[in-house]
C-alpha positions as semicolon CSV with decimal commas, in nm:
position;residue;x (nm);y (nm);z (nm)
1;M;-4,726;0,898;4,573
2;T;-4,860;1,151;4,361
3;Y;-4,562;1,406;4,220
4;K;-4,629;1,769;4,339
5;K;-4,485;2,053;4,173
6;P;-4,273;2,312;4,419
7;T;-4,460;2,632;4,394
8;T;-4,284;2,822;4,698
9;E;-3,942;2,935;4,717
10;A;-3,865;2,724;4,999
11;E;-3,983;2,390;4,807
12;K;-3,796;2,517;4,497
13;Q;-3,477;2,525;4,718
14;Q;-3,537;2,180;4,873
15;A;-3,627;2,034;4,546
16;R;-3,285;2,159;4,396
17;E;-3,102;2,042;4,684
18;A;-3,267;1,708;4,674
19;A;-3,149;1,706;4,304
20;Q;-2,795;1,824;4,319
21;A;-2,759;1,524;4,614
22;I;-2,913;1,256;4,385
23;T;-2,645;1,399;4,123
24;A;-2,363;1,387;4,349
25;E;-2,455;1,025;4,426
26;L;-2,475;0,933;4,087
27;M;-2,101;1,072;4,031
28;E;-2,008;0,894;4,310
29;R;-2,125;0,584;4,208
30;I;-1,947;0,604;3,851
31;T;-1,604;0,671;4,053
32;N;-1,708;0,392;4,277
33;R;-1,760;0,140;3,992
34;V;-1,442;0,255;3,788
35;D;-1,230;0,155;4,124
36;V;-1,392;-0,190;4,146
37;L;-1,310;-0,236;3,802
38;A;-0,953;-0,134;3,836
39;E;-0,907;-0,326;4,103
40;Q;-1,052;-0,629;3,954
41;L;-0,782;-0,560;3,659
42;K;-0,517;-0,537;3,950
43;Q;-0,595;-0,915;4,031
44;G;-0,577;-1,024;3,675
45;A;-0,981;-1,049;3,651
46;S;-1,137;-0,908;3,309
47;E;-1,446;-1,065;3,298
48;E;-1,675;-0,779;3,452
49;L;-1,502;-0,516;3,231
50;L;-1,552;-0,713;2,923
51;T;-1,925;-0,754;3,016
52;F;-1,954;-0,370;3,023
53;M;-1,763;-0,303;2,715
54;R;-2,017;-0,580;2,565
55;F;-2,305;-0,372;2,703
56;T;-2,170;-0,052;2,587
57;A;-2,220;-0,149;2,193
58;R;-2,582;-0,124;2,237
59;F;-2,537;0,196;2,378
60;H;-2,289;0,344;2,203
61;T;-2,430;0,712;2,134
62;Y;-2,413;0,756;2,529
63;S;-2,124;0,916;2,726
64;M;-1,896;0,647;2,948
65;N;-2,074;0,791;3,252
66;N;-2,390;0,732;3,131
67;Q;-2,320;0,417;2,967
68;L;-2,199;0,316;3,337
69;L;-2,516;0,443;3,497
70;I;-2,748;0,252;3,260
71;W;-2,502;-0,061;3,317
72;M;-2,536;-0,062;3,693
73;Q;-2,909;0,026;3,690
74;A;-3,061;-0,164;3,416
75;P;-2,795;-0,433;3,265
76;A;-3,072;-0,625;3,078
77;A;-3,190;-0,298;2,878
78;Q;-3,187;-0,294;2,497
79;Y;-3,288;0,061;2,485
80;V;-3,352;0,354;2,753
81;A;-3,562;0,684;2,655
82;G;-3,736;0,911;2,843
83;F;-4,121;0,880;2,913
84;H;-4,242;1,092;2,641
85;D;-3,961;0,997;2,403
86;W;-4,140;0,651;2,479
87;K;-4,460;0,775;2,404
88;R;-4,392;0,931;2,066
89;Q;-4,293;0,541;1,981
90;G;-4,600;0,435;2,031
91;R;-4,494;0,295;2,367
92;S;-4,612;0,349;2,753
93;V;-4,404;0,354;3,091
94;K;-4,554;0,047;3,265
95;K;-4,710;0,181;3,621
96;G;-4,473;0,121;3,889
97;A;-4,147;0,119;3,654
98;K;-3,856;0,208;3,823
99;A;-3,661;0,521;3,664
100;V;-3,306;0,457;3,533
101;R;-3,121;0,800;3,626
102;V;-2,867;0,929;3,389
103;L;-2,658;1,272;3,405
104;A;-2,718;1,560;3,138
105;P;-2,520;1,845;3,055
106;V;-2,615;2,202;3,194
107;S;-2,542;2,459;2,955
108;V;-2,569;2,856;2,930
109;P;-2,469;3,113;2,688
110;D;-2,076;3,174;2,670
111;H;-2,089;3,558;2,686
112;D;-1,705;3,543;2,638
113;A;-1,698;3,406;2,295
114;A;-1,788;3,554;1,966
115;P;-2,144;3,523;1,868
116;G;-2,245;3,312;1,586
117;P;-2,404;3,414;1,231
118;D;-2,722;3,429;1,387
119;G;-2,601;3,673;1,661
120;K;-2,653;3,433;1,936
121;H;-2,336;3,327;2,182
122;P;-2,237;2,956;2,183
123;H;-2,330;2,763;2,477
124;K;-2,094;2,591;2,735
125;I;-2,134;2,337;2,991
126;V;-2,112;2,446;3,307
127;G;-2,253;2,143;3,532
128;F;-2,470;1,823;3,519
129;K;-2,814;1,727;3,638
130;Y;-3,005;1,412;3,657
131;V;-3,287;1,281;3,441
132;S;-3,498;1,001;3,421
133;V;-3,504;0,726;3,165
134;F;-3,695;0,403;3,102
135;A;-3,588;0,072;3,008
136;D;-3,752;-0,106;2,700
137;F;-3,865;-0,407;2,954
138;D;-4,028;-0,145;3,178
139;T;-4,263;-0,031;2,874
140;E;-4,529;-0,178;2,670
141;G;-4,705;-0,106;2,327
142;E;-4,572;-0,102;1,964
143;P;-4,296;-0,362;1,905
144;L;-3,965;-0,287;1,992
145;P;-3,678;-0,229;1,683
146;G;-3,507;-0,532;1,651
147;T;-3,143;-0,600;1,694
148;E;-3,083;-0,840;1,425
149;F;-2,886;-0,572;1,251
150;M;-2,641;-0,614;1,525
151;T;-2,527;-0,971;1,435
152;V;-2,339;-1,114;1,151
153;K;-2,490;-1,392;0,999
154;G;-2,401;-1,638;0,688
155;G;-2,068;-1,723;0,787
156;D;-1,740;-1,625;0,638
157;E;-1,872;-1,523;0,338
158;H;-2,134;-1,268;0,466
159;T;-1,839;-1,127;0,691
160;R;-1,617;-1,075;0,413
161;A;-1,887;-0,879;0,230
162;L;-1,955;-0,704;0,557
163;L;-1,604;-0,598;0,590
164;A;-1,601;-0,470;0,240
165;Q;-1,916;-0,249;0,300
166;L;-1,764;-0,131;0,627
167;S;-1,450;-0,060;0,455
168;S;-1,609;0,178;0,231
169;A;-1,770;0,399;0,528
170;A;-1,403;0,445;0,663
171;P;-1,270;0,792;0,661
172;V;-0,966;0,677;0,543
173;A;-0,849;0,414;0,229
174;V;-0,872;0,090;0,323
175;E;-0,593;-0,139;0,135
176;W;-0,496;-0,512;0,150
177;Q;-0,131;-0,579;0,105
178;D;0,102;-0,903;0,082
179;E;0,323;-0,854;0,350
180;E;0,406;-1,235;0,446
181;G;0,749;-1,146;0,639
182;K;0,526;-0,885;0,848
183;A;0,428;-1,011;1,205
184;A;0,161;-0,724;1,192
185;H;-0,195;-0,825;1,139
186;G;-0,260;-0,457;1,007
187;W;-0,140;-0,104;1,051
188;T;-0,214;0,274;0,985
189;D;-0,019;0,578;0,937
190;G;-0,359;0,785;1,026
191;G;-0,397;0,833;0,684
192;K;-0,476;0,478;0,541
193;I;-0,576;0,125;0,686
194;V;-0,362;-0,151;0,568
195;L;-0,477;-0,529;0,599
196;N;-0,201;-0,797;0,582
197;R;-0,362;-1,040;0,347
198;P;-0,147;-1,333;0,463
199;R;-0,245;-1,291;0,830
200;C;-0,595;-1,190;0,774
201;E;-0,761;-1,313;0,455
202;A;-0,833;-1,657;0,593
203;E;-1,031;-1,561;0,893
204;P;-1,291;-1,277;0,800
205;A;-1,382;-1,229;1,135
206;H;-1,033;-1,164;1,263
207;A;-0,971;-0,947;0,953
208;L;-1,294;-0,747;1,080
209;R;-1,131;-0,716;1,421
210;V;-0,799;-0,572;1,291
211;F;-1,015;-0,360;1,087
212;F;-1,172;-0,195;1,354
213;H;-0,855;-0,184;1,588
214;E;-0,672;0,019;1,316
215;W;-0,976;0,260;1,296
216;A;-0,969;0,303;1,639
217;H;-0,603;0,399;1,599
218;V;-0,720;0,670;1,346
219;E;-0,968;0,809;1,583
220;L;-0,761;0,795;1,864
221;H;-0,418;0,874;1,838
222;F;-0,345;1,060;1,501
223;A;-0,281;1,404;1,421
224;Q;-0,529;1,379;1,133
225;A;-0,843;1,339;1,391
226;G;-0,682;1,625;1,579
227;K;-0,476;1,494;1,854
228;R;-0,123;1,630;1,911
229;A;0,120;1,398;1,959
230;E;0,176;1,533;2,354
231;D;-0,181;1,467;2,414
232;C;-0,184;1,054;2,312
233;P;-0,108;0,815;2,614
234;D;0,177;0,570;2,560
235;R;0,215;0,282;2,323
236;K;0,110;0,005;2,546
237;T;-0,188;0,209;2,631
238;R;-0,272;0,312;2,264
239;E;-0,282;-0,049;2,162
240;L;-0,489;-0,131;2,452
241;E;-0,742;0,166;2,367
242;A;-0,746;0,037;1,996
243;D;-0,810;-0,321;2,110
244;A;-1,076;-0,251;2,343
245;A;-1,233;-0,011;2,099
246;A;-1,241;-0,306;1,861
247;Y;-1,342;-0,545;2,077
248;V;-1,680;-0,330;2,123
249;L;-1,727;-0,259;1,775
250;S;-1,690;-0,637;1,703
251;S;-1,951;-0,703;1,969
252;F;-2,193;-0,457;1,803
253;H;-2,160;-0,668;1,471
254;G;-2,195;-1,013;1,685
255;I;-1,853;-1,092;1,648
256;E;-1,727;-1,243;1,965
257;A;-1,328;-1,154;2,060
258;A;-1,302;-1,230;2,457
259;A;-1,081;-1,459;2,424
260;Q;-0,817;-1,224;2,210
261;V;-0,864;-0,962;2,450
262;S;-0,910;-1,090;2,830
263;D;-0,583;-1,129;2,932
264;Y;-0,470;-0,815;2,753
265;I;-0,684;-0,554;2,904
266;T;-0,551;-0,645;3,252
267;N;-0,251;-0,410;3,117
268;W;-0,475;-0,136;3,276
269;G;-0,401;-0,282;3,607
270;G;-0,501;-0,098;3,935
271;D;-0,481;0,262;3,814
272;A;-0,843;0,399;3,828
273;E;-0,763;0,737;3,688
274;K;-0,592;0,607;3,364
275;L;-0,881;0,349;3,313
276;R;-1,131;0,593;3,313
277;A;-0,971;0,829;3,101
278;S;-0,905;0,538;2,871
279;L;-1,279;0,424;2,873
280;G;-1,388;0,820;2,816
281;R;-1,149;0,812;2,500
282;I;-1,259;0,460;2,403
283;S;-1,628;0,578;2,414
284;R;-1,606;0,894;2,228
285;A;-1,406;0,692;1,967
286;V;-1,657;0,454;1,912
287;T;-1,920;0,687;1,900
288;R;-1,758;0,868;1,624
289;I;-1,688;0,518;1,410
290;M;-2,062;0,434;1,450
291;G;-2,141;0,773;1,321
292;H;-1,976;0,705;0,992
293;L;-2,091;0,344;1,035
294;T;-2,475;0,461;1,062
295;T;-2,457;0,764;0,850
296;H;-2,258;0,623;0,542
297;P;-2,438;0,508;0,244
298;N;-2,267;0,175;0,248
299;G;-2,297;0,141;0,615
300;R;-2,501;-0,062;0,870
301;R;-2,789;0,152;1,004
302;A;-2,877;0,128;1,353
303;A;-3,231;0,045;1,500
304;P;-3,475;0,362;1,465
305;L;-3,541;0,423;1,833
306;S;-3,257;0,656;1,940
307;T;-3,058;0,572;2,222
308;A;-2,857;0,926;2,265
309;A;-2,899;1,078;2,597
């Protein structure tokens, strides 16, 4: 069916109402899916949430809402992009391809805010609209960027080298300390990350997970990251969020940690509102951490195809 651009006021109004209905439906799908995930956790089942979290490692530049939408519509996708973005990458969307609908912010000039040096007012978000993107498997043309950069290869020695490389990209100092009597495998005060040598040195993959766990705490739960104490969740939720973020970041680097977190994350229970708030914070923290890792000279650079919504 050929698309016909609306020309009359009646057609334009009809198109606006149809777009608003689609946007509302997407919002409802997000809410319903979070409700389902929360109910599964209440029943002690965490596999679907873990599957989603592994998926988000591929789409860490997207908001949590859009990660959910892409996962629900195209769970096998490695990349998504708009029609014209794919063309710029030398690929074409296949005839008959089904669009993946995601949300994009609608912004307008904020005339209540002071103008910037250029004399223009900053923009504020006043709502969302749906936009269409397409999954990589519905395109053809130039070869896609590989995902080998996501996977640790070479065993323990390579993992140790990777940890040293990533540590230099962290926004705070990373130290090893010999604390034989301490049960903690790592800790942070927001100004540095400490890895407990007796607990971590023998298993580099575990050390990498602990490193990401503590870095997530720095991003999520400390004043240095712009957080007020009263804005932080309770201790159990803080640990849960840091562990979940570490799971996503470890998955991005090819290190599986499902056994370590599968039972732990059921602590979210059946509280959908709490789960959604935590997933949003985790998504933003992972985005910031990956931003450090993909722009720092010693970080791991992502594939050249942008996955930003």
